[in-house]
C-alpha positions as CSV (number, residue, x, y, z in Angstrom):
1,M,23.5,66.1,-33.2
2,A,23.0,64.2,-36.4
3,D,19.5,62.9,-37.1
4,I,19.9,59.1,-37.6
5,Q,16.4,58.1,-36.7
6,T,15.8,56.8,-40.3
7,Y,18.8,54.5,-40.1
8,I,17.8,53.2,-36.6
9,E,14.4,52.3,-38.0
10,Q,16.0,50.7,-41.1
11,F,18.2,48.7,-38.8
12,D,15.2,47.6,-36.8
13,D,13.5,46.5,-40.0
14,K,16.5,44.2,-40.8
15,I,16.7,42.5,-37.4
16,R,13.0,42.4,-36.4
17,L,11.1,39.2,-36.3
18,R,7.3,39.3,-36.8
19,R,5.2,38.0,-34.0
20,L,4.5,34.3,-34.2
21,K,0.9,34.7,-35.4
22,E,2.2,36.7,-38.4
23,N,4.8,34.0,-39.4
24,K,3.0,31.3,-41.4
25,E,5.9,28.8,-41.5
26,L,6.5,28.9,-37.8
27,V,2.8,28.7,-37.0
28,E,2.6,25.6,-39.2
29,K,5.5,24.0,-37.5
30,R,4.0,24.7,-34.1
31,D,0.6,23.3,-35.1
32,I,2.2,20.1,-36.6
33,I,4.0,19.5,-33.3
34,L,0.9,20.1,-31.2
35,N,-1.2,17.8,-33.4
36,K,1.4,15.1,-33.3
37,L,1.6,15.4,-29.6
38,R,-2.2,15.1,-29.2
39,E,-2.3,12.1,-31.5
40,R,0.6,10.3,-29.8
41,F,-0.9,10.9,-26.3
42,E,-4.2,9.5,-27.5
43,L,-2.5,6.3,-28.6
44,M,-0.6,6.2,-25.3
45,R,-3.9,6.5,-23.4
46,E,-5.4,3.7,-25.5
47,G,-2.4,1.5,-25.0
48,E,-0.2,-0.2,-27.6
49,D,0.8,-3.9,-28.2
50,D,-1.6,-5.1,-25.5
51,E,-0.1,-2.8,-23.0
52,E,-2.3,-1.0,-20.6
53,G,-3.1,2.6,-21.5
54,M,-1.5,5.5,-19.7
55,D,-3.3,8.2,-17.7
56,I,-2.1,11.3,-19.5
57,P,-3.8,14.7,-18.9
58,F,-5.1,16.8,-21.8
59,F,-3.3,20.0,-22.6
60,A,-3.9,23.4,-24.1
61,F,-1.2,25.7,-25.5
62,I,0.0,29.3,-25.1
63,N,2.4,31.3,-27.2
64,Q,5.1,32.9,-25.1
65,G,8.6,34.4,-25.3
66,S,10.0,37.1,-27.5
67,Y,7.7,36.3,-30.5
68,E,4.7,36.9,-28.4
69,M,6.1,40.1,-26.8
70,G,7.2,41.6,-30.1
71,T,10.9,41.6,-29.0
72,G,12.1,38.8,-31.3
73,I,15.1,39.4,-33.7
74,H,16.6,37.4,-36.5
75,P,19.4,35.2,-35.1
76,A,23.0,36.3,-35.7
77,E,25.2,34.1,-37.9
78,G,25.8,30.7,-36.3
79,Q,22.6,30.9,-34.3
80,D,19.1,29.4,-35.0
81,Y,15.6,30.6,-34.7
82,D,13.6,29.4,-31.7
83,I,9.9,29.3,-30.9
84,D,8.6,29.3,-27.3
85,V,5.3,27.4,-26.7
86,G,3.7,26.6,-23.4
87,L,1.8,23.3,-22.8
88,T,-0.7,23.8,-20.0
89,F,-1.7,20.3,-18.8
90,N,-5.1,20.1,-17.0
91,A,-3.6,18.5,-14.0
92,A,-2.5,19.3,-10.4
93,K,1.2,19.5,-9.8
94,A,0.7,17.2,-6.8
95,D,-0.1,14.5,-9.3
96,Y,3.4,14.7,-10.7
97,P,5.8,15.2,-7.7
98,N,8.7,14.7,-10.1
99,P,8.0,17.3,-12.9
100,V,10.5,15.6,-15.2
101,T,8.0,12.7,-15.5
102,L,5.6,14.9,-17.5
103,K,8.5,16.4,-19.5
104,S,9.7,13.0,-20.4
105,L,6.3,12.0,-21.7
106,V,6.4,15.0,-24.0
107,A,10.0,14.2,-25.2
108,D,9.2,10.5,-25.8
109,A,6.1,11.3,-27.8
110,L,8.1,13.6,-30.1
111,K,11.5,11.8,-30.2
112,D,11.1,10.7,-33.8
113,H,9.5,13.9,-35.0
114,T,12.7,15.2,-36.5
115,D,16.1,13.8,-37.4
116,L,17.7,15.7,-34.5
117,G,15.2,14.4,-31.9
118,T,14.3,16.0,-28.6
119,E,16.2,17.2,-25.6
120,I,14.9,17.7,-22.0
121,R,16.4,20.9,-20.8
122,R,16.0,22.6,-17.4
123,S,12.9,24.7,-18.3
124,C,11.6,23.0,-21.5
125,V,11.6,20.2,-24.0
126,T,13.4,21.2,-27.2
127,I,12.7,19.9,-30.7
128,K,15.4,20.7,-33.3
129,Y,14.8,21.2,-37.0
130,K,17.2,21.0,-39.9
131,R,17.2,22.9,-43.2
132,D,19.6,22.2,-46.0
133,G,21.4,19.8,-43.8
134,E,22.0,22.2,-40.9
135,Q,20.0,23.1,-37.8
136,A,17.7,26.0,-38.7
137,F,15.5,26.5,-35.7
138,H,14.1,24.8,-32.6
139,V,10.9,24.7,-30.7
140,D,11.0,25.0,-26.9
141,L,8.0,23.4,-25.2
142,A,7.6,24.6,-21.6
143,V,5.5,22.2,-19.5
144,Y,2.9,23.6,-17.1
145,T,0.4,22.3,-14.6
146,Y,-1.8,24.0,-12.0
147,D,-2.0,24.1,-8.2
148,D,-5.7,23.1,-8.5
149,P,-7.0,22.9,-12.1
150,K,-10.6,23.0,-10.8
151,S,-10.2,26.3,-8.9
152,A,-11.5,29.6,-10.3
153,T,-8.2,31.2,-9.1
154,K,-5.9,28.4,-10.3
155,R,-2.2,29.3,-10.6
156,L,0.2,28.0,-13.3
157,Y,3.4,26.1,-12.5
158,I,6.3,25.4,-14.8
159,A,8.2,22.1,-14.7
160,K,11.9,22.6,-13.8
161,G,14.6,19.9,-14.0
162,K,16.4,17.5,-16.4
163,V,16.6,13.7,-16.4
164,G,19.0,12.7,-13.7
165,S,18.7,16.0,-11.8
166,G,18.9,15.8,-8.1
167,E,15.8,16.3,-6.0
168,K,16.6,19.9,-5.3
169,E,16.9,20.6,-9.0
170,R,13.5,19.1,-9.9
171,Y,10.6,21.2,-8.8
172,W,7.4,23.1,-9.9
173,E,7.8,26.9,-10.0
174,E,4.9,29.3,-10.1
175,S,4.9,31.1,-13.4
176,D,2.7,33.6,-15.4
177,P,4.0,33.8,-19.0
178,E,0.8,35.4,-20.3
179,G,0.9,38.0,-17.5
180,L,4.5,38.8,-18.4
181,A,3.6,39.3,-22.1
182,L,0.7,41.5,-21.1
183,W,3.0,43.5,-18.8
184,V,5.4,44.2,-21.7
185,E,2.5,45.0,-24.1
186,Q,1.0,47.6,-21.7
187,R,4.2,49.5,-20.7
188,F,3.5,52.3,-23.0
189,K,1.1,53.3,-25.8
190,D,1.3,53.8,-29.6
191,R,4.6,55.5,-30.7
192,E,6.1,55.3,-27.3
193,Q,5.5,51.5,-27.2
194,E,6.9,51.1,-30.7
195,Q,10.1,52.9,-29.6
196,F,10.3,50.8,-26.4
197,L,10.3,47.6,-28.5
198,R,12.7,49.0,-31.1
199,V,15.2,49.8,-28.3
200,I,14.9,46.3,-26.8
201,R,15.4,44.6,-30.1
202,A,18.5,46.8,-30.8
203,L,20.0,45.9,-27.4
204,K,19.4,42.2,-28.0
205,R,21.4,42.6,-31.2
206,W,24.1,44.5,-29.3
207,K,24.2,41.6,-26.9
208,T,24.9,39.0,-29.6
209,E,27.6,41.3,-31.1
210,K,29.4,42.2,-28.0
211,F,29.3,38.7,-26.3
212,K,30.2,36.6,-29.4
213,T,33.1,34.9,-27.8
214,D,31.8,34.7,-24.2
215,G,28.1,34.2,-24.5
216,Q,27.9,32.8,-21.0
217,N,28.5,36.3,-19.7
218,A,25.7,37.8,-21.8
219,P,22.6,39.2,-20.2
220,S,19.5,37.2,-21.2
221,G,17.0,38.7,-23.6
222,I,14.2,38.6,-21.0
223,G,16.5,40.3,-18.6
224,L,17.0,43.2,-20.9
225,T,13.3,43.3,-21.7
226,V,12.2,43.4,-18.1
227,A,14.9,45.9,-17.2
228,A,13.6,48.1,-20.0
229,G,10.1,47.7,-18.7
230,Q,11.3,49.1,-15.4
231,W,13.7,51.9,-16.5
232,F,13.1,52.8,-20.1
233,Q,11.7,56.3,-20.7
234,P,10.4,57.1,-24.3
235,N,11.6,60.2,-26.0
236,I,9.4,61.8,-28.7
237,I,10.6,65.1,-30.0
238,T,8.6,68.0,-31.5
239,S,10.0,68.4,-35.0
240,D,7.6,71.2,-36.0
241,A,6.1,73.1,-33.1
242,F,3.8,75.1,-35.4
243,A,2.3,72.0,-37.0
244,A,2.5,70.0,-33.7
245,R,4.5,67.3,-35.5
246,R,6.2,64.7,-33.3
247,K,8.8,62.1,-34.1
248,P,10.7,59.5,-32.1
249,D,14.3,60.0,-31.1
250,D,15.5,56.5,-30.4
251,L,19.1,57.4,-29.9
252,T,18.4,59.7,-27.0
253,A,15.9,57.2,-25.5
254,M,18.4,54.4,-25.8
255,R,21.2,56.3,-24.3
256,G,19.0,57.4,-21.4
257,F,18.0,53.8,-20.7
258,V,21.5,52.4,-20.9
259,A,22.7,55.1,-18.5
260,K,20.0,54.2,-16.0
261,L,20.9,50.5,-16.4
262,V,24.5,51.3,-15.6
263,N,23.5,53.3,-12.5
264,A,21.2,50.5,-11.3
265,F,24.2,48.2,-10.7
266,H,25.4,48.2,-7.1
267,H,28.8,47.3,-5.6
268,V,28.8,44.0,-3.8
269,E,32.4,43.2,-3.0
270,S,35.9,43.4,-4.4
271,K,38.4,40.9,-5.8
272,Q,41.6,40.3,-3.8
273,D,43.4,42.9,-6.0
274,G,40.8,45.5,-5.1
275,T,38.8,45.4,-8.4
276,P,35.2,46.1,-7.5
277,L,32.4,43.7,-8.4
278,Y,28.8,44.7,-9.2
279,R,25.4,43.2,-9.5
280,L,22.1,44.3,-11.1
281,D,18.8,43.0,-9.6
282,V,16.0,42.7,-12.1
283,K,12.9,40.9,-10.7
284,V,10.2,39.4,-12.8
285,P,7.1,41.6,-12.4
286,V,4.8,38.6,-12.2
287,A,5.1,35.1,-10.7
288,P,7.7,33.8,-9.7
289,W,8.8,37.4,-8.8
290,K,12.5,36.3,-8.8
291,D,15.7,38.1,-9.8
292,I,16.3,37.1,-13.4
293,F,20.1,37.4,-13.0
294,V,20.3,35.4,-9.8
295,K,22.3,32.5,-11.3
296,M,25.0,34.8,-12.8
297,T,28.2,35.3,-10.9
298,D,29.4,38.7,-9.7
299,G,32.2,38.5,-12.3
300,Q,29.7,38.0,-15.1
301,M,27.5,40.8,-13.9
302,T,30.5,43.1,-13.7
303,T,31.4,42.2,-17.3
304,I,27.9,43.2,-18.4
305,R,28.2,46.5,-16.6
306,D,31.6,47.2,-18.2
307,R,30.2,46.6,-21.7
308,L,27.1,48.7,-21.0
309,I,29.4,51.5,-20.0
310,Q,31.2,51.1,-23.3
311,L,27.9,51.2,-25.1
312,R,26.8,54.3,-23.2
313,D,30.0,56.1,-24.0
314,Q,29.7,55.2,-27.7
315,L,26.1,56.4,-27.8
316,D,27.3,59.7,-26.3
317,K,29.8,60.1,-29.1
318,A,27.1,59.3,-31.7
319,M,24.8,61.9,-30.2
320,Q,27.6,64.5,-30.3
321,Q,28.5,63.7,-33.9
322,P,27.1,66.3,-36.4
323,D,27.7,64.0,-39.4
324,P,25.1,61.2,-39.9
325,V,27.7,59.0,-41.6
326,E,30.1,59.2,-38.7
327,A,27.3,58.7,-36.2
328,C,26.1,55.6,-38.0
329,K,29.6,54.2,-38.1
330,L,29.7,54.5,-34.3
331,M,26.4,52.7,-34.1
332,R,27.6,49.9,-36.5
333,D,30.6,49.3,-34.2
334,Q,28.2,48.5,-31.4
335,F,25.3,46.9,-33.2
336,G,27.0,45.0,-36.0
337,P,27.1,45.2,-39.8
338,E,23.4,45.2,-40.2
339,F,23.3,48.8,-39.0
340,P,23.2,51.0,-42.1
341,V,25.8,53.6,-42.9
342,P,24.6,56.0,-45.5
343,D,26.7,57.2,-48.5
344,K,28.4,60.4,-47.8
345,S,27.0,62.1,-50.9
346,S,23.4,61.2,-49.9
347,T,23.5,63.1,-46.6
348,G,24.1,66.5,-45.2
349,S,24.8,67.3,-41.6
350,K,21.2,66.8,-40.6
351,A,20.8,67.7,-37.0
352,L,17.8,67.2,-34.8
353,P,15.6,70.2,-34.1
354,A,16.7,72.4,-31.2
355,I,13.2,72.4,-29.7
356,T,12.2,69.2,-28.1
357,S,9.4,68.0,-25.9
358,A,10.1,66.5,-22.5
359,A,10.6,62.8,-22.5
360,T,7.4,60.9,-22.2
361,S,7.0,58.6,-19.2
362,A,4.7,55.7,-18.6
């Protein structure tokens, strides 16, 4: 087995996005949006052109999504960066029986903020930015209220629905974005946690590579993250038993997780021609406790399983390959051109040590 850990880590360095608090430009963009929203809401409360002021609740904000969890990656070609921010309004959801009302206030307040304007989507309000004449990134603002903002045990609810959505498609759903980020942060410790996050980031890049032409069939990034939180098992090897040196073996850990993921699919039915269909259930570990993949069809889920099987088999081949160059070529086929392939003359057939520790579990 060739030792390609160095190249896996180089790949991670290329695709990894720093957490939001470490990215000065994105923090500045976020703060500009939040300040403009506060200023605009204040004007709307005071009233304009002799119009009566509006009763708009005050809000705080929370960082959420892949930036906050440390699983963010640079977008692939043709995609743009996105920032996820939560707006927590100090209001009861009963005050806004139609959650789109509050989302519309946010969208209207920011509609002239950029040339591309705002868009009310099912789970957020999106503000799009251009750079050099093209869309470069967007900010997704999730809108939240509480069941009872005065309660010591208040629970957070996210606004779901678009303008024009039917009544069944407009609702408040209990949510715990900070709890989810904490759950991901506390899955493992130290080097095991670093490996856990590297594998998630690698699989998110695999997703963009292998679902380029049919993105609607792709597993969501949060789906892969939560699945890893449930089934990933770190693998840290003993590279020098005498000196008690230990190093990560991401290839083995990734292969083990992908195999567990494939095995977690269950047969649900078959097509008319007898082709079996499969599903994978991955429930959010915090509110709303729902299956992340519930909206995907059996056909889409089966496609994900098929491509995970292909990935598992390629990882097997990479593990069996004694030459680091050939092993890295197999990895590049799955993870894209950013995965480094070393020059033949700069490598030997470096194999991992024969003595390994048991995989570390949470």
